[in-house]
VEXTINU-330774 format. One record per residue (C-alpha): x, y, z. Coordinates in steps of 0.5 Angstrom, whole numbers, padded with zeros to 4 digits, always signed. Layout:
residues N
XYZ;...
***
This chain:
residues 129
-0010-0007+0035;-0009-0003+0029;-0012+0003+0032;-0006+0004+0036;-0002+0005+0029;-0007+0011+0028;-0006+0015+0035;-0006+0022+0034;-0011+0022+0028;-0018+0026+0028;-0024+0022+0029;-0026+0023+0022;-0020+0019+0020;-0022+0014+0025;-0029+0014+0022;-0027+0013+0015;-0022+0007+0017;-0028+0004+0020;-0032+0004+0014;-0026+0001+0010;-0026-0004+0016;-0033-0006+0015;-0033-0007+0008;-0026-0010+0007;-0026-0015+0013;-0032-0019+0010;-0029-0019+0003;-0022-0022+0006;-0026-0028+0009;-0029-0029+0003;-0022-0030+0000;-0020-0034+0005;-0026-0039+0004;-0024-0039-0003;-0016-0039-0002;-0016-0033-0007;-0011-0028-0007;-0012-0020-0005;-0008-0015-0009;-0007-0008-0006;-0006-0003-0011;-0004+0004-0010;-0003+0009-0016;+0001+0015-0015;-0004+0019-0019;-0010+0017-0015;-0009+0017-0008;-0015+0018-0004;-0017+0025-0001;-0016+0022+0006;-0009+0020+0004;-0008+0027+0000;-0010+0031+0006;-0005+0028+0011;+0001+0026+0006;+0000+0030-0001;+0002+0026-0007;+0008+0023-0003;+0012+0017-0003;+0010+0017+0005;+0002+0018+0002;+0003+0012-0002;+0006+0007+0003;+0001+0009+0008;-0005+0008+0003;-0002+0001+0002;-0001+0000+0010;-0008+0002+0012;-0010-0005+0008;-0004-0009+0010;-0005-0008+0017;-0013-0010+0016;-0010-0016+0013;-0005-0017+0019;-0011-0016+0024;-0014-0022+0021;-0008-0026+0020;-0010-0026+0012;-0003-0027+0008;-0005-0029+0001;-0004-0021-0001;+0000-0018-0007;+0002-0011-0007;+0002-0007-0013;+0005+0000-0013;+0005+0005-0019;+0008+0012-0020;+0010+0014-0027;+0016+0018-0024;+0022+0014-0022;+0024+0017-0017;+0018+0017-0013;+0017+0010-0015;+0024+0008-0012;+0023+0012-0006;+0016+0009-0005;+0019+0002-0005;+0025+0003+0000;+0020+0006+0005;+0015+0001+0004;+0020-0004+0005;+0022-0001+0011;+0015+0000+0014;+0013-0007+0013;+0020-0009+0016;+0018-0005+0022;+0011-0007+0022;+0013-0015+0022;+0010-0016+0015;+0014-0021+0010;+0017-0018+0004;+0017-0020-0003;+0018-0015-0008;+0019-0014-0015;+0020-0007-0019;+0017-0006-0026;+0019+0000-0030;+0014+0002-0035;+0017+0008-0039;+0021+0010-0045;+0028+0006-0046;+0034+0011-0046;+0040+0009-0050;+0046+0012-0047;+0053+0009-0050;+0049+0004-0054;+0047+0001-0047;+0039+0000-0046;+0037+0000-0039;
***
């Protein structure tokens, strides 16, 4: 029961999650039928009002934004999922990746992670990184 993950949140929060559930679960069934993967994408710069009001634009906010959808996938045993998280601030990105891995392990989700840095290349002592 995914609502147990959100004990202590207000009625409005649960209503918003139920709206997401009503639209997302039928979508997952269509994807399952057609053997199509689902991409769950979280962008640090465009978190929902629901997430911003609880967590702000923090790594925890990014993780919870993603986990709301992953928990719904887990609820219906849908595992053909790709997670994409993006932040232009590399520190926020690395904190988010670490927290995401820890949260997924705690929630008993499989973990496969690729981190891509898209930013300026810096030269230090002629070494690119």
